[in-house]
C-alpha positions as MATLAB code, in Angstrom:
seq = 'MHLLKIKKMENLIIYPITGTSLLILNLSLMLFFPEIPKFVFSILLIVGVLFLHLDTVVENKTLKREIKELREKYESEETI';
ca = [
      -0.002    0.056    0.090;
       2.720    2.351    0.875;
       4.733    1.624   -2.358;
       1.458    2.481   -4.229;
       1.147    5.808   -2.575;
       4.806    6.634   -3.480;
       4.300    5.673   -7.085;
       1.254    8.056   -7.113;
       3.354   10.788   -5.794;
       6.100   10.305   -8.403;
       3.287   10.693  -10.874;
       2.137   13.922   -9.554;
       5.807   15.468   -9.603;
       5.835   15.050  -13.494;
       3.253   17.732  -14.232;
       4.809   20.844  -12.326;
       8.322   19.955  -13.457;
       7.228   19.589  -17.143;
       5.106   22.774  -17.103;
       7.865   24.773  -15.346;
      10.515   23.496  -17.688;
       8.344   24.436  -20.663;
       7.876   27.875  -19.427;
      11.744   28.331  -18.682;
      12.415   27.004  -22.247;
       9.859   29.460  -23.706;
      11.599   32.352  -21.980;
      15.072   31.180  -22.955;
      14.086   30.970  -26.563;
      12.467   34.410  -26.601;
      15.766   35.872  -25.235;
      18.287   34.055  -27.104;
      16.447   33.391  -30.437;
      14.075   36.224  -31.158;
      13.969   35.412  -34.894;
      11.727   32.315  -34.040;
       7.979   33.033  -34.939;
       5.859   34.263  -32.099;
       3.348   31.310  -32.512;
       5.959   28.843  -31.331;
       6.196   30.915  -28.180;
       2.455   30.961  -27.814;
       2.148   27.266  -28.134;
       4.942   26.506  -25.625;
       3.254   29.043  -23.239;
      -0.070   27.435  -23.586;
       1.318   23.778  -23.143;
       3.330   24.888  -20.104;
       0.336   26.475  -18.436;
      -1.834   23.345  -19.214;
       0.748   21.184  -17.555;
       0.743   23.360  -14.467;
      -3.179   23.396  -14.556;
      -3.223   19.495  -14.867;
      -1.062   19.375  -11.732;
      -3.706   21.325   -9.808;
      -6.490   19.171  -11.191;
      -4.904   15.864  -10.398;
      -3.887   17.092   -6.883;
      -7.335   18.242   -6.188;
      -8.785   14.840   -7.296;
      -6.241   13.110   -5.202;
      -6.976   15.103   -2.095;
     -10.655   14.689   -2.479;
     -10.239   10.915   -2.899;
      -7.971   10.787    0.323;
     -10.585   12.945    2.315;
     -13.452   10.562    1.125;
     -11.355    7.415    2.305;
     -10.524    8.925    5.588;
     -14.165    9.990    6.135;
     -15.308    6.438    5.235;
     -12.713    5.026    7.751;
     -13.819    7.378   10.425;
     -17.445    6.577   10.073;
     -16.721    2.834    9.941;
     -14.708    3.019   13.124;
     -17.413    5.212   14.742;
     -20.116    2.591   14.079;
     -18.002   -0.238   15.659;
];
């Protein structure tokens, strides 16, 4: 059970790292290669922000599920 929880946490780390690295890449490209078309920067920005948003969505779902499990556990202990 504990290993499963660690595996889930590893998956949660992927989204913010990917989103942040895409935003840093976007900024670096804008600074060092201004001749690149602007739509490339726009696409990288949108994808980076989407990854950061996915992190928030996944984290919220995980927290809601954990709260539900704890509530069910507490209610089952209370009835015993």
